[in-house]
GUVO-723595 format. One record per residue: residue in one letter; x, y, z of N, C-alpha, C in turn. Coordinates in steps of 0.02 Angstrom, whole numbers, plus 50000, padded with zeros to 5 digits. Layout:
% GUVO-723595
AXYZXYZXYZ...
***
This chain:
% GUVO-723595
X498814822252009498764822851936499434820651906X499404816451856500024813951827500324818951779X500974818751774501324823151727501294820051658X501164824351608501194822051539501904822251515X502244816551508502944816251489503014815651414X503364820051381503464819551308503854813151292X503574809051247503894802751229504564803951195X504624809651159505244811151124505824812051173X505664814851234506194815651284506404808951312X505914804551324506074798051352506484793851303X506324794351239506684790451189507384792951179X507524799151201508184802051192508684799851245X508454796051296508894794251350509494790151327X509384786151276509934781951252510454785651214X510344792151199510804795851157511204800951197X511164800851265511524805651306511994801851352X512524804951377512984801651423512614798951484X512924793951517512604790451572512404795151629X512874799751649512714804251704512124808851686X512164811551625511614815951602510974811951597X511014805651573510424801551566510104800251634X510524798951686510244797751752509914804051779X510234809851767509944816151791509284817551756X509264816251691508644817351654508094812651676X508274806351689507784801551713507494803751780X507944806151825507714808451890507254814551883X507434819051836507024825051825506314823151802X506284818451755505624816551728505224812551779X505564809551827505224805351876505124808851942X505234815451944505164819052007504464818152035X504404817352101503734816452131503324822852122X502694821952106502254827552094501634827052137X501384832752158500774832952198500374838952176X500114838552116499764844352088499164846252129X498934841652171498354843152212498554845452282X499194847852287499444849852353499034855452383X498714859352342498294864752367498694870652391X498364874852431498694880952454498574886652407X498574892752435498464898652394499104900552358X499064901952293499674903852256499974910252285X500624910052299500974916152320501154920352259X501264916952204501444920452141501274915852084X500994918452031500854914551971500914918951910X501094916051854501164919851793501564915951741X501624918951682501994915751628502754916651638X503124911351629503854911551630504124907551571X504714909451548505064905051501505414899751543X505354893351525505634887851565506094883751521X506704882451547507174878151512507374872451557X507454866551529507634860651567508344860751592X508554855651629509204855751663509804854351618X509694851751557510264849851516510434855351465X511074856051449511284860851399510954859151332X510744864151296510424863151231509674863151234X509384862451294508654862851299508434870051286X507844870951255507594877551237507134880251290X507084886951292506594890151336505904889351304X505414887151344504734886351321504264890051368X503724892651342503254896651380502844892151425X502854893451491502504889351540502144893751591X501564891451613501204894851667501454891951733X501734896151777502054893851838501674896451899X501584892051948501224893752009501634891752070X501814896552111502174895152173501674894852230X501614888952262501134887852315501484885652379X501164887152435501424884852499500854881252536X501004875152559500514871252594500854867852653X500464863752688500744860152746501314855652726X501294853152664501824848652640502444852452618X502414858952617502984862952596502824866852533X503294871052513503194875252453503404871352390X503064872852335503244869752272503064874352215X503424873652160503294877552099503004872952047X502364873952030502044870051977502164873151910X502334869051861502484871451793501974868151746X501554872251714500994869751674501064872151602X500714868651557500684870751488500264877051479X499714877551516499234882851507499014885651575X498734891751573498484894951634497874891251662X497574886751623497014882851648497234877351695X497894876351702498194871251745497994864251723X497864863451659497624857051633498184851851626X498784853851608499324849151598499934851251638X500094847251690500654848651733501294845751703X501794850051693502434847851665502914845651720X502924849351775503374847651829503134851151892X503334848351949503194851652013503844851452053X504134857252063504814857752091504764859652164X505014855552210504994857352281505444863352295X505174868152332505554874252348505534875052424X506104875152455506124875852528506724879752550X506874879352614507454883152641508114881552607X508184875552578508804873752545508854876152474X508314878952447508314881152377508674887952370X508974888952312509314895252297509034898052232X508894904552230508644907952170509114913752155X509414913552096509914918452078509784921152008X509734927851999509684930551931510294928651889X510194927851825510744925951781511344930651788X511184937151794511734942051794512144941751859X511884938251911512254937451973512574930551978X512464926351926512674919451929513434918851922X513704914051958514404912151951514444904651959X515034901951969515094894751975514724892052036X514624896352086514284894052146513534895352143X513314899452097512604901152092512364900352020X512194894252002511884893151937512374890851885X513034891451897513514888851850513614893351790X514044890951746514234894851687513654895851638X513194891051636512634891651589512234897951603X512064899051667511664904951684512054911351670X512704911351688513104917351676513154918951603X513204913851560513264914951489512624917551458X512054916251491511404918551465511214925451491X511614928351535511414934551567511344940451519X511744940751466511704946251419511084945551374X510964939451352510394938351307509734938651345X509754936451408509134936051446509244939451514X509234946151516509414949751577508924948851634X508334946251621507834945351673507714937951688X508214933751675508164926751690508434925151759X508244919251786508514917151850508574909551851X509014907051894509114899851901508854897751970X508464892451972508194889652033508574883152047X508954883052101509334877152120508984873652179X508844867252170508514863452223508874856852232X508794853852290509074847252303508514842652324X508434837252287507904832452301508234825652315X507964821952364508274815552383508314810752325X507814810752282507814806052226508184808752165X508114815352153508404818252093509094821252103X509284822452167509914825652180509894833152168X510484836152155510514843352143510294844852072X509814849552066509554851251999509544858851992X509694861151932509654868251915509124869251861X508634873551875508094874951828508144882251807X508094883551742508214890151715507544893251692X507424899451715506794902851698506954909851672X506474912651637506534919551612505884923151628X505924928751664505334932451687505104937651636X505534940051592505324944551539505414951851554X505414953851617505514960851634505734961351707X505994967151726506274967951793505754967451848X505164970451837504644970151888504434962951902X504354959051848504164952051857504704948151893X505334949451874505894946051907505904947651982X505834953952000505844955952070505274952752108X504684952352076504104949452108504214942052123X504504938452074504634931352085505164930352139X505684934452140506214933752191505914934752261X505464939752267505144941052332504714935152354X504364932052306503944926352323504364920352345X504924919152311505354913652331505644914952400X505824921152414506094922752480505574921552535X504944922652519504414921852567504334914552589X504504909852545504454902752563505104899952590X505604904352602506214902252634506794900852589X506724901852524507284900852478507784906552485X508424904952473508934910052473508934913652406X508884920352406508844924052344509404929152340X509624930552280510124935852267509794940952222X509824947252241509524952652201509994954552144X509694956852088510094959052031510484965252050X511064966052019511494971752033511234978152003X511624983452012511424990051988511404990351912X511724985451880511744985651807511064984451776X510594981751814509924980651788509514986951792X509234988951737508824995051736508144993651766X507964997251818507314996351850506784999651808X506274995951789505744998951748505094995351759X504544999051755503884995951761503704992851694X503554986551694503434983251630502894978051639X502774974151586502254969151587502504962551614X502094959351654502264952751680502024947651629X502414946551578502224942051524502804937551508X502654932451467503184928051446503714931751408X504344929751414504884933351382504854932751306X505114937751273505154937651200505794941351181X506254937751152506894940751134506874942451060X506994948751043506984951050975507704951750949X507814949650889508474950550860508594957950847X509224959850848509404966950838509374968650764X508764969150738508674970950669507994974250662X507894977450607507264980850595506764975750570X506344973150616505874967950598505374970550546X505134976750556504634979450510504904979850439X505524982150432505824982650366505914975750334X506104970950377506194964150351505534961350325X504984962850360504344960350337504134963550272X504284970050264504104973450203504454970450142X505084968650150505474966050093505364958550083X505074955250132504984947950127504474946150074X503954950250067503414948750021503424953749963X503624951549905503664955749846503154953349794X502844958149760502364956349709502714954349645X502514948649618502784946349554502394949849498X502714954849468502384958849416502514956149346X502934950849340503124948249275502704942349254X502594937549300502214931549284501474933349275X501144930749223500434932149214500024930149276X499564934449294499134933449353498404933149331X498044928149357497324927549344496964927249411X496434931249417496004931149476495324928349455X495134922749484494484919649470494024920849529X493444923749516492964925249569492374920449562X492324915549607491734911149610491174914949644X490574914849613490024918749639490054925949614X490284926849553490414933549526489784937649514X489194934449514488574938149503488274940649568X488594939449624488324941449688488464948549708X488164950649765488234957449790488944959149810X489304954449841489974955849864490434957549806X490384953649753490794955049694490624961949665X489994963549664489774969949635489994975949678X489904975449744490024981049788490754981849808X491114976249813491784976449842492344973749798X492244967849768492804964349738493044967649673X492584969049628492794972249565493064979349577X492744983549619493054990049634493744989449665X493844984549709494504983649742495034981849690X494874977349645495364975349594495534981149547X495034985149530495164991049489495654995749523X495544996949588495985001549625496694998949625X496794992549636497464989749638497814990049571X497434989249517497734989049451497814995949420X497325000449433497325006849398497185012949442X496785012149495496485018049527496865021149585X497185017149627497485019949688498115023849671X498335028349715498915032549700499555028649683X499635022649711500235018649700500145013549644X499585013749609499465008849556499995009449500X500155003749470499864997149482500204993349537X499794990649583500044986049634499934978849614X499454977649572499374971349536499514972749462X499764967949425499914969149354499284971549317X499364976649276498794979149237498604974249182X499024969249172498864963949124498504958149156X498374958649222498034953149257497334952049226X497124945849224496464944049198495994942749257X495404945949254494904945049306494334940949276X494254934849300493764930249271493204929049321X492604931349304492024929949345491744923049329X491604919049380491354912249371490684911849407X490174909649372489514908749402489104903949359X488524902049386488114897149350487624900449302X487494906949312486994910349270487274911849201X486894910049150487094911649081486974919149069X487494922449043487464929649034488004931748985X487854936448942488354939148898488844943348937X489464943648913489984947348949489784954648957X489524957748905489344964948909488804966148962X488304961748966487784962449016488064961349086X488514956649092488824955249157489214961349181X489624964349138490024970049157489604976049174X489064977049136488614982649150488314982049219X488124975949238487794974849303488294974649360X488844970949353489284969549410489854974649418X489984978549368490524983449373490264990549376X489644991349398489334997849401489695002349452X490014999349503490365003249554491095004449538X491325002049481492005003449459492015010249426X492375014949455492375021749430493095024249425X493235028049372493905030649363494075031449290X494595035149276494765036549207495015030449169X495215025249204495475019249171494955013549172X494335015249181493805010249186493795005649125X493835008449066493795004449005494384999648999X494975001949019495564997549018495454991649065X495164992949124495034987649172494514982749145X493974985449117493454980949090493734976649034X494234979048999494544975148947494914969048973X495074969049038495424963349069494934958549103X494284959949098493784955849133493464950849085X493334944949110493004939649072492454936649115X492004932849082491464929449118491434922249094X491404917549143491404910449126490814907249162X490414903549123489824900049150490004892849165X489874890549226490014883649244489704881849311X489664875249323489414872849387489974872449438X489794871449500490294871349553490564864349567X490244859149540490474852349554490494848149491X490634851349436490664847849372491384847849346X491694841949346492394841449326492514844149256X492024842849210492114845149141492134852749137X491754856149180491764863449180492434866149203X492754862749249493404864949272493954863449221X493864858149183494334856849128494274862449077X493654864349061493554869849014493844876349042X493744877449108494004883549139494774883749132X495094878049146495824877849142496074879649072X495764876749022495964878248953495824885548935X495274888148960495104895148948495634899748979X495844898149040496354902149073497034901549039X497194895549015497834894448982497904898948920X497354899748885497374904048826497474911348846X497144913448900497234920348924497944921448947X498244916448978498904917149010499484916148962X499344913848901499874913048852500214906248852X499894901148883500134894248882500774893048921X501024897948959501634897048998501484896949073X502004898549112501914898949184501434904649201X501014903349252500534908549274500374907549347X500154912949380499924912749449499164913549450X498834910049497498104910349500497854911349571X497394916249578497024917249640496294915349629X496004911649675495304909749671494944912549732X494454916849720494074919949775493404916449782X493254913949843492634910249856492104914949884X491694917849842491134921949864490494917949853X490464912149885489914907449875489704904549942X489164900749941488924897350000489444892250024X489584891850089490084887050113489924879750096X489294878350080489124871450063489464869049999X489704873649957490044871549896490794872449899X491054874549958491774875449965492154869049948X491914863449977492274857149967492294855149894X491734855949860491694854149789492184858349748X492184864949760492624869349722493354867749736X493524866849799494224865349817494454859049781X494044853849782494234847649750494324848349676X493874851849643493914852549570494494857049549X494624862449587495204866649571495844862649578X495894858749631496484854649642496594849649585X496054846549562496094841449510496234844449441X495894850049427495864852249357496124859249342X496184863649392496284870649375496844874149413X497324870449440497884873549474498334877249424X498714882049451499154886049408499664881549374X499814882949310500274878649272501014880449283X501444875549272502164876349266502484879949326X502274877949387502594880549447502324887049473X501804889849443501504895849471501124894349534X500984899449574500624898149637499874897849626X499544893749667498814893349671498614895149741X498244900549750498024902749816497274903749818X496974901649872496254901949880496074906949934X495654911849916495404916749965494694914549983X494594912750046493954910050068493604915050112X493004916850093492594921750129492184918150182X492044921650238491624918850291490914917950264X490504913750299490614910750364491034904350359X491444903350411491854897250415491494892250460X490924889950437490514885350475490034888850522X489634884750557489154887350606489354885750678X489794880950686490014878750752490644874550744X490874871650798491494867750796491454861950746X490894858450748490824852650705490814854450631X490424859450613490384861350542491034864250517X491404867950561492054870450539492544864650529X492514859650572492964853950564492854850550497X492224850050476492064847050411492334851550354X492224858150361492464862750311493224862650306X493544862650363494274862650364494554856250334X494224850650348494444844250320494394844450244X493864847450218493754847650146494284852050111X494454857650142494934862250110495654859950121X495814857850182496504855950197496704849350165X496214845250146496384839050112496604840350040X496444846250014496624848049946497224852749943X497264857449992497794862449990498104863250059X498754864550060499094865750122498904872650150X499024873450215498794879550249499074885850218X499694885750194499994891850166499674893950100X499264889650070498904891350009498194893850023X497974893350086497284895250104497294902050140X496904906650115496874913450142496154914750163X496004913350226495324914350252495254921650271X494804924950239494774932250244494294934450298X494514939150338494074943150381494244950350364X493814953650328494004960150300494124965450353X493914964250415494064969050468494814969550481X495184964250465495904964350474496244968650422X495874970950372496154975450323495974982750335X495594984050388495394990950403495974994750436X496035001050418496625004950437496715005450513X496185006750549496245007650622496415000950656X496154995450631496324988950659497064987550647X497304988950587498014988150572498444992550616X498174998350634498565003050675498665000650746X498304995450767498404992650833499124990250841X499414987750787500114985450790500574991350803X500494996750766500915002650775500795005850843X500175006050864500005009250928500335005550986X500294998950986500564995051042501324994351038X501574992650979502274990650975502734995950945X502445001350918502855006650891502965012350940X502605012150997502665017251048502935014351112X503185018651155503445016451220502915016851275X502385020551262501905022151314501395016651326X501045014451273500435010451282500565003351306X501064999951278501164993051295501324992151370X501634997251400501784996951471501144997051513X500614999751486499975000251522499474994951501X499674990751454499214986051422499144979651465X498834980351524498784974751570498244976051622X498124970951663497594971251713497744976151769X498374977951779498534982851830498294989851810X498254991251745498094997951722497414998551689X497154993051660496534993351621495964990251660X495404993851663494824991551700494384986951657X494234989151597493834985151551493924987551480X493704983551432493764985151361493094983651328X492874988351286492274987251246492454987251171X492204982351135492284982051063491574982051034X491404987450998490714988950982490604989250907X490064986150884489834986650815489094988450816X488914993950781488214996150778488024997850706X487424996050688487144997950623486475001250632X486335006450592485685009750595485225007150540X485385001250514484984998050463484704991450488X484174989150456483904982550471484224977250428X483834972250409484094966850368483954967850294X483594973150276483514975050206483204969650162X482724965950189482404960750149482804954350144X483394954050178483804948050177483794944550245X483244945650281483194942750348483204935250348X482954932150295482954924850292483654922050293X484114925350256484814923150257485124924550325X484994930550353485274932350417485034927550472X484414925250466484114921050517484484914350524X484844912350472485224906050476485834906750522X486054912850533486674913850570486574917950634X486234923550630486154927850688486754932350698X486684937250742487184942450749487834939850779X487814934750821488434932150852488874929050799X488574924750756488974921550703489154926650648X488704931250634488804935850578489344941150592X489374943550653489824949150669490314947450725X490074944350778490464944050839491014938650838X490834932650816491314927050819491884927950769X491804932550722492334933650673492624940750678X492254945750655492524952550652492754955150720X492304955150769492474957950834492994953650870X492964947150861493454942850893494144944050865X494204945450800494854946850771495134953450798X494704958450807494924964750837495184963350908X494814959250946495024957351013495714954051013X495834949750965496474946150962497064950850951X496994955350903497534960050889497624964950947X497084966350982497114970951038497464967851099X497354961451111497544958451175498084953251172X498304951151112498804945851108499474948251134X499904943451152500584945051172500984947451110X501504951351121501914953451063502204947451027X502064946650962502354940950925503094942050913X503454936550899504164937050886504304941150824X503854940750775503894944950715503194945350686X503114949450635502444950650607502314946250547X502574940150547502424935550492501834931150512X501604927250464501004923250473501054918450532X501584914650536501644909450587501664912450657X502054917750667502124920550734501494924150757X501154927450710500524930750729499994925550746X499964920150706499484914850720499614911850789X500254910850805500424907950870500204912450927X500324918950921500124923650973499374923950980X499014923850925498284923950928498004917650959X498284911950941498044905550967498174905051042X498744907551065498884907351137498374911451176X498164917151148497654921151181496984917551182X496804914651125496164911051122496144905151171X496704901651178496724895951224496644898251296X496834904351310496764907051378496084910151390X495664910551338495004913651344494484908451363X494084910151414493584905451439493034904251387X492774898151387492174896551348491584900651377X491194903651333490654908151354490084904251385X489814906851440489214904051471488624908651457X488024905951460487424909751444487334915751491X487564915251553487484920751600487894926951578X488374925951533488794931451510488574933951441X487944932651423487684934551358487034938451366X486954943751326486334947651323486094947551250X485444946251239485174945651172484584950351161X484544953151101483984957451084483774956551011X483184958950995482924958650926482534965050913X482694968450857482364974950845481634973950822X481214978350849480514978550829480384984850788X479754986050770479594991850728479624998350768X479665003850732479655010450763479485015650710X479265021450732479135026950686479295033550720X479505038350680479685044850706479635050050650X479695056350668479675061750620480385064450610X480585065150547481245067850530481155072950475X481345079150489481265084450440480545085750422X480095084550470479395085750457479035080050422X479405074550408479105068850373479105062850419X478525059550424478495053650467478855047750434X479265044550474479665038850449479475032650488X479355027150453479175020850484479695015550467X479905011850517480395006550507480104999950531X480064994850489479784988450510480244984850558X479964980250597480354976150642480634970050605X481064966450640481394960650610480874955450588X480374954250629479874949250613479394951550558X479414957950540479004960450485479304958750417X479934956750416480264954650354479964948050332X479674947850272479324941950248479784935950239X480434937150232480904931650224481104928350290X480914931550346481094928850412480564923850434X480774918150460480284913250485479844916250539X479204914550537478724917250584478914915350656X478914920350700479064919050770479804917850784X480234919650738480954918450748481214921950811X481654918450846481984921250905482714922950891X482864923750827483544925450807483734932350835X484324932850865484544939050894484844943650841X484624949950841484924955050799485384959650840X485394958350906485844961950951486114956951001X486764957551016487064953151066487634956751100X487714955251163488304957451202488584951351238X489234950751237489574945051267490174947651307X490264945051367490844946851408491354941151405X491924942651377492474937751373492934938651433X493164932951460493634932951515494264929151493X494844931951507495484929051486495874926951547X496054920551549496434917951606497184917851592X497474923751588498204924051585498434929851630X499084930251640499344934951688499234942251668X499194943451603499094950351579498374952651590X497884948351577497194950751572496714947751623X496954943551668496504940251715496094945351755X495434944751751494984949351787494754955251747X495014956251687494804961851644494264959451596X493634962051602493114959951555493204963251486X493134959351434493114961851366492394961251342X492044966951337491344966951317491294967851241X491044962651207490924963051135490184964451125X490014969751088489314971551075489214972451000X488674969650975488514970350904487764970550895X487524975050851486804975450841486604978950777X486024977050752485704980350695485094984150720X484874988950678484274992850696484384997350756X484985000250762485135004650819485155011950797X485425016250840485375023450828485895026150781X486435022450767486975025150726487385019450696X487775021250646488265016550617488935018050651X489225012950682489825014050722490185007550734X490855007850731491265002250755491865005350790X491975003450853492525006350891492765001650945X493365003050969493644999751028493725005151081X493495003651142493525008551196493875005151256X494475007551271494885004851326494825009751385X494545007451441494455011651500494975009651552X495355014651575495895013351622495625013551694X496005010351739495795009951808495925016451845X495445018151888495545023851933496055021851986X496545026151998497075024752046496965028752110X497295026752164497195029952229497365037452226X497885039152190498085046152188497595050552149X497125047552112496635051552076496175055352123X496175053352187495765056952236495995064052248X496615065652228496875072352237496535077352190X496355074952131496025079152081495435075252052X494835077852060494255074252036494235073751960X493895068651935493825067951863493635060951843X493575060051778493365053651751493975049251737X493835042851725494365038251705494615039951634X495255038951623495515039751555495235034351510X495125036251447494895031351397495285032351333X495495026851304495805026951238495295023951190X495115027851139494585025851092494885025251023X494765019550991494975018350922494345017750879X494195022950842493595023050800493765019750733X493485013750722493625009850662493225012450603X492595014150615492165017050563491555020050595X491255025250565491555029550513492025034650547X492285039350509492715044650536493295041650576X493705037750542494255034250575494665038950618X494795036850680495165041150727495415037050785X495915039750819496155037050882496215043050929X495895042750987495935048351032495945046051105X496245050251147496335048751218495975053951259X495545051651304495165056151347495555056951413X495755063051428496155064551487495825069951528X496095071051588495865076651631496395082151628X496155088351625496605094051620496345099651665X496815103451695496615108851738496235114251700X495685116351729495305121951701495665128451716X495795132751666496115139251680495715143051733X496065145751781495725149451835496105148651900X495785150951955496135151252019496155144652055X495675140252042495655133852078496175129052049X496635126752092497185122552068496965115352055X496415113152085496215106152078495575105252038X495375110352001494775109651959494975107251890X494785101051873494985098051810494375096551767X494465096851702493925095351655494185090451603X493735086551571493945081851520494205085551458X494755083051431495045085651369495225079751325X495145080551259495275075051213495905076351172X496365071651173496945071751128496745067751067X496645071151012496295068250954496745067450894X496765061350866497085060050803496565057450754X496285061950714495795060150663496155059250597X496035053650565496405052050504496345057550451X495735060150442495625065150390496025071550402X496175073050467496555079150483497295077750488X497475071950517498185070450526498525068250461X498125065250416498395062950352497975065650295X497955072350287497535075250235497755072850166X497285070550128497445067950061497725060950062X497795057950121498055051150125497555046150097X497805041050064497375036050034497225030550084X496595029850102496375024450147496075018950104X496445013550097496245008150053495655004350082X495225001850039494684997350062495004990850085X494674987750134494954981550163495064976150110X494624975650061494694970350010495284971749964X495454978049954496054979549916496664976549950X496714977650015497294975050052497304967450051X496714964350056496694957050059496904953949992X496674956849937496894954449871497654955249863X497904961049882498614962449873499044957849916X498854956949979499254952650023499254945450000X498684943149975498654936349949499114935549889X499084940349844499514940049785500254940049803X500424943549858501124943749881501314937549920X500824933849945500964928049987501024929750060X500794935550080500814937750150500174935750185X500204930550226499604928050260499504930750329X499854935950348499834938450417499164941450436X498774943750387498134946950402497544942350389X497674935850387497144931050374497034926550435X496534922350431496324918450488496554911250479X496894908550529497164901750526496674896550551X496774890450530496334884950550496344883850625X496944884050654497004882750726496634887950767X496674894250747496314899350785495564898750777X495334896250720494614895150711494364889350754X494784884350764494604878950809494484881750879X494934886050902494874889050969494294894050972X494204897850918493654902750918492984899250924X492894893850886492264890150891492204886550958X492754884550987492734881451054492444886451105X492604892751097492364897951143491614899151134X491364899151072490674901151057490184895451049X490404889551026489934884251008489464882151065X489704880751126489234878551178488664883351191X488814889851195488274894551211487804895451152X488054894951090487614895251032487134889351032X487384883551047486954877651049486444878251106X486654880951163486184881751219485644886851202X485824892251169485324897351150484804894251104X485034890451054484574887451006484154881851037X484454877951082484084872351111483564874651162X483724879951199483264882251251482764887351226X482864889851165482394894751137482374901251176X482954903851194482984910151233482634915751195X482194919251230481834924851200482244931251204X482444934151148482824940351151482374946251171X482684951351200482314957451218482124961151155X481494962751148481264966551089481394974051102X481734977251055481884984351063481644988251002X481464994551013481244998750959481815000250911X481674999850847482175001650797482415008750809X483065009650811483345016350818483575018250888X483505013650937483725015351005484485014351011X484765016951065485485016251078485655008951094X485315006151144485394999151163484714996551185X484604990051184483974987351208483884988451283X483274988251305483114988851376483454983151414X483784984851468484134979851508484874979351494X485104982151438485804981651420486244985851467X486004991551488486394995751535486524992051600X486004988551624486074984851687486534978851677X486494975551619486944969951604487674972251605X487804978051575488494980651573488744982251643X488314984751687488524986651754488774980651794X488534974651777488774968651811489524967651802X489804970651749490514969951734490884976451746X490564981051783490884987351800490904992351743X490464991451693490454995851635489855000551638X489995006951639489465012051640489405014951570X488845013551538488735015851470488405022751471X488575026851422488325033751419487695034251377X487245038751396486655039951356486835044051294X486415043551242486535047651183486145054151189X486225058451139485925065051143485155064651145X484875059951107484145059351104483875057151173X484195052351205483975050251271484045055951321X484595059551317484725065051363484165070151361X483945071851302483395076551296482725073451313X482615067251289481965064051297481815062351370X482325060851408482205059151478481935065051518X482025071051491481825076951528481325081151487X480945077751444480515081451398479955085251434X479805083451496479275087051532479515093351567X480155094551569480425100251606480575106051557X480035109451536480105114451483480495120551506X480505121951570480895127751592481635126451581X481855120251592482555118551580482705118451505X482215116251465482315116251392482395123451366X482005128051394482075135051373482765137851391X483005136051450483675138251470484205135551421X484135129151404484605126151357484555129551289X483945130651265483845133951201484175140751200X484075144551251484365151351255485125151051257X485405146151292486125145451294486415143751225X486065139651188486305137551122486205142951069X485695147151078485535152351029486025158151037X486615157451009487155162251020487015169050988X486685169150929486555175650897485885178650918X485535175150963484915177550993484385179550941X484355175750887483835177150836483215172850846X483205168850899482625164650914482605158250875X483145156550840483165150350801483855147050809X483845140450809484475136650815484675134050747X485305135250729485585132550667486025126550683X486265123350632486705117550642487345119550678X487625125350661488235127650695488125128650769X487535131150787487395132550857487275126150897X487105120750864486995114450898487645110450908X488185112650877488805108650879489075107850949X489075113150989489335112551057488935107651098X488275107751089487865102851125488005095751100X488065094951035488195088251006488875085551029X489365089951039490035087751059490035084051125X489555085651169489515082251234489385074851226X489085072951171488915065851159489365062751106X489895066351092490395063951044491085064151078X491085062551143491685062451185492055069151187X491665074651179491975081251181492325083251118X492265079151066492585080651002492095084350956X492365087450905491935090850856491535085650818X490875086050821490465080950788490455081950712X490405076450674490355077050601489715080750582X489725083850525489135087750502488515083350496X488615077150474488025072850465487685071350532X488075071150587487785069950653487365075850674X487615081850662487245087850680486615088550636X486685087050573486105087250527485575082350549X485795076550573485315071550597484935074150658X485285077750702484955080650760484425085750738X484615089950690484145094950665483525091550636X483625086350597483065082750566482595079750617X482885076750670482465073350719482085078350763X482365084350773482035089350815481575093850774X481675094150709481295098750665480645095350644X480095097250675479445094250659479105097550600X479375103150575479055106850520479435106150455X480065104250457480455103550396480785109850372X480815115050414481105121450393481875121450394X482175117050434482905116750438483205120950493X482805125350524483005129250582482515127850639X482755128250701482335126450757482125132550797X481475133750801481225138750848481145135250916X481005139150968480905136151034480325131251032X479795132950996479225128450991479415121950955X479795122550901480035116550866480455112250913X480885115550950481345112050995480945108051047X480455111351078480055108051129479645102351100X479345103351042478955097951011479405092050991X479995093850965480455088550944480685084351002X480805087551059481035083851118480485079251143X479865081551143479305077351163479255071251117X479335072451051479295066951003479855061851016X480445064351034480995059851050480825055451109X480485058351158480295054551217479865048651201X479405049551154478965043951134479325038751092X479835040951056480175036551009480745032651041X481145036051083481785033251104481795030251173X481325032351217481395030551287480745027351312X480795021551345480195018551376479875023351425X479205023151429478845028051470479055027751543X479245021951567479425021251638480065025151655X480465026751603481095030151616481065037651606X480505040151579480475047251563480395051551626X480705057351624480605062551675480775060251745X481255055851752481425053451819482095055951844X482415060351808483055063151832483085070451812X483475074251850483515081451838483875082751772X483695088351742483995090251678484625094251690X485175091651664485815095251669486015097451600X485925103951584486035106251517486755106151496
***
């Protein structure tokens, strides 16, 4: 395989001294044998610097191999081994010395001078007949990685020098190095983006008559201007201009679209709202819009935000017309907030990106994924990088698998025709869940600004394998009926929606296993699951740690770190703890629980759209989606989406209201993931064993009055809530589903009837009564 030589390096030969030029020429012309084969003795990310002073450290995937031809170190751009940068022969004559041990005889003054800044760096000295003596500088990033590389080099016969006692021995991540300046990065980021409260601000909402504007956008703007505890975060003089094609009086528009705006300053907010009727591709309408805005803004400098809550098919037209006719006047900023979907596949996104980027530069485009504004997702940064504990464990040595889960207990609500154009993978997984995955698994960025976060996210995406159909599970909800509170409830299936094409095979449930080919995550499956028409509303991240050899001393379950995104925002850790008593090795699961409502009582949890509006107005693009990462995201998903559509894969039909479709448990087991049953399945699977049900009823009936109340069911419900106290609505739901009479209290007869009804509703007949009941 040929080396890809940067032309800029070759053209620089004429600008360096003759000796250096000859050395550089020899380095670039070193013989390579990327197909040398052999099993890697060591591989991973290293910082790599060239042999000449002034060259920078660059992140490279390095593989040390030994074959019949001898040992060599391959240096690649990516873990995919697609682009070989260099192949350095390593043999008995090679020397490997940590920077901190370097002197004039081992690596020279350059390595010694870098030892303070890069304590885990090393110099590899080799002698090649064609290139002569060469020194290559690497950085391992941590002591464990450095020690591992030194041991591997020693194994192939190189002379190695161990770091002195001055190096602190610590267990750390084997990742590419990242040097942080000695300053408070978080504080710097806070002061970098300041809100301009003096210059007039106008927010234009395209598609202002739609549901998103009604449910989210207008309430979010009210909170920022008047409602939230820190208001005003946007100027209270800001003008909110709704733009749509429907002719409507302003009063009628406000009555309809601002119905969810609530608060004592509602009238003041409505006084700042306007409505403008125009087409999306009519230049004259945008000229009129510009003049209309100029009058509102006072004819001077102004800032403008344009929110695209419209069909992507008109994105290009709106971008072009805004650029031509409606940009902010006299040096004010013009920023575009673009709502998903960002295309259907790689090709359609490329067209969309071409249309927007041809009009505006990337720093003016704010592609929104509102999940990045959710509090628990944002807390991933603090959890990983604000603590000393978690980042040390955030790797394949400690983590067995990760689940990122989205569940809805609703159907398509008569909007199945729109949903059918996209499906659950495009609607939820390729954007929302993928963004959670990126923040969860990316390498630590150099800082929390837009460019560095985008770079870290893109590097992770490039290391993520393109999905194959064998790693996908698909389902579609069907009809179901059950009794709740004594009233029969019927839920139609997806195909019963009149707006859905007849016989549609569109998936309303999907699970995908992502695999990442980098040193941190190689071999760790990331299971993304999303579905509609399930048993509950839930979004969470579940990190399951690996069982270790010493766990055999005390029995128990694997530790799990759970980040509950919605509802009931929380972060909790499932651990094993000794049970009080005489047995020293009897352990039981215990939960270390941080629930937002309890840890931050009275704390204001902003809606995601509030944060997105505010960050755009400040110019902070760190929580938005970049074009380059969307290219990679679609590269991962496009082939399998096309294969699903071309082959007409039949999704598994599942009853509305189940935990997961039939077959999903077995699919998860292929990746070492054991999914837990819910409370309804637990009872329904054993509905025929009435003697066990009576025992359970008697155990739960603490006051022995022959009836179960919601309080008495809490302990039972906690078993299916990871041992945590269940929310009242969860317990009420259990009462409703078990109560066949509607009285609100459960007698033994009610309990037995309710459990039988659950069996018919929640569990396929083949699975009922096949395992013992453990109360």
